[in-house]
C-alpha positions in Angstrom: 28.7 -38.6 -2.0 31.0 -36.6 0.3 34.3 -35.2 -0.9 37.1 -34.3 1.5 38.4 -30.9 0.4 41.8 -31.7 1.7 42.1 -34.3 -1.1 41.5 -31.6 -3.8 44.3 -29.9 -5.7 44.4 -26.1 -6.3 42.5 -26.1 -9.6 39.7 -28.3 -8.1 39.5 -25.9 -5.1 39.3 -23.0 -7.4 36.4 -24.7 -9.3 34.6 -25.3 -6.0 35.1 -21.7 -5.0 33.8 -20.5 -8.4 30.7 -22.7 -8.0 30.1 -21.4 -4.5 30.5 -17.8 -5.7 28.0 -18.5 -8.5 25.5 -19.9 -6.0 25.9 -16.9 -3.7 25.5 -14.5 -6.6 22.4 -16.3 -7.8 20.9 -16.2 -4.3 21.7 -12.5 -3.9 19.9 -11.8 -7.2 16.9 -13.8 -6.1 16.8 -12.1 -2.7 17.2 -8.7 -4.4 14.5 -9.5 -6.9 12.1 -10.6 -4.2 12.9 -7.5 -2.2 12.2 -5.2 -5.2 8.9 -7.0 -5.9 7.9 -6.6 -2.3 8.9 -2.9 -2.3 6.9 -2.3 -5.5 3.9 -4.1 -3.9 4.2 -2.0 -0.7 4.5 1.2 -2.8 1.4 0.4 -4.8 -0.5 -0.5 -1.6 0.5 2.8 0.0 -0.6 4.7 -3.1 -4.0 3.0 -3.0 -4.3 3.7 0.7 -3.6 7.4 0.1 -6.3 7.4 -2.7 -8.8 5.8 -0.3 -7.9 8.3 2.4 -8.5 11.2 0.0 -11.9 9.8 -1.0 -12.8 9.3 2.6 -11.9 12.9 3.4 -13.9 14.1 0.5 -16.9 12.0 1.7 -16.6 13.6 5.2 -16.5 17.0 3.6 -19.6 16.3 1.5 -21.5 14.8 4.5 -20.8 17.9 6.5 -21.9 20.1 3.6 -25.1 18.1 3.2 -25.8 18.2 6.9 -25.3 21.9 7.2 -27.4 22.4 4.0 -30.1 20.2 5.5 -30.2 22.2 8.7 -30.6 25.4 6.7 -33.3 23.9 4.6 -35.1 22.4 7.6 -35.0 25.7 9.5 -36.4 27.5 6.4 -39.0 24.8 6.0 -40.0 25.0 9.7 -40.3 28.8 9.3 -42.5 28.4 6.2 -44.7 25.9 8.1 -44.9 28.3 11.0 -45.9 31.2 8.7 -48.6 29.0 7.2 -50.0 28.2 10.6 -50.1 31.8 11.7 -51.9 33.0 8.6 -54.5 30.3 8.6 
């Protein structure tokens, strides 16, 4: 049912304005709430990403350490094998 606003008196127009203001306020609260939830989710995701990055860097460091340690051990092992061959 359509109502022509020119047929409304001042108090009825004030009621319509109040209803529209209430709807706008409700919508702004909903949008703000959604934005805050999205911001919280993005912040949490970013924190998880930073943790994953730190773990990844730690893994790279450990791999480099293991690799250099393996080279040292391998060269020492090769030296011992060589010594055994010489003295046989």
